[in-house]
C-alpha positions, 0 to 999 in steps of 0.5 A: 835342747837348742842353745841360742845366741841372739844378737843385733845391730852389729853394724859391720863389727865382729871380733873373736870375743863374739865368735867365742859365744857363737862357737858355744851356741847351736844356732845364732839368730841376728835381728838385723843391721848386719852391715858388712856381710862378712859378719854373717859369713863369719857366723855361718862358717861356725854355726847355723844362722837365722837373720833378717835385714835391718834399715842400714843393710844394703841390697846384697843383705836384703837379697840374702836375708828376709825382712821377717823370719818366722819359724819353729825352734823345737816347739817354740814359734819364733818371729824375728824382725828388725823394727818391730817395737815391743809390748804395748808399742808394736810397730804399725807394720806388724801390729795387726798380724802379731795380735791375730797370730802371736808367736811365743817369742817376738824378737826385734833389734833397731833400738840398741836398747836391751829389753826382755819383757813378757806381753801378758795380753798376747802371751809372748816373750819379747826380746831385743838383744841391744847392740853388739856392734860399736856404732851407736849411742849404747855404753855397753854392747850386749847380746843374749843367749838362752836355751829352748827345750821343747816348748820351754825357754830357759837359762836366759843370760845377758852377755855384756862387752865394754864399749 
């Protein structure tokens, strides 16, 4: 079993409340708009990190992290990108590839809007953890945690922080 903490849109913000949840995870996944790399450095000191860069990230972040990450977590095919859209409204850049070869979990950030939904046409689970940083319009800062055991995704939980 692998315990995942999923976050996005930190926009250079990290604090002890977020790090408390990092310590409880086996892996941390970041869906872009990292901001200052001190954010990812703090995570990597504690846990393994898989991350992508977002539209606000500088050249240094773009050198350290890719635009897309596709990997297996246990038996689950995962694709993370920052600007990817959601079921029925996938971004043009990934639309053809996601239809031709859908992952089991498709993760994007960017919108600052927490969204978890199935795509029955592609048989995938879309996750956007919202934004856990303090920059943006969101009234509540959010991230997700869940578990993967073999091919099963379970115990999905929304973690909320007041703005």
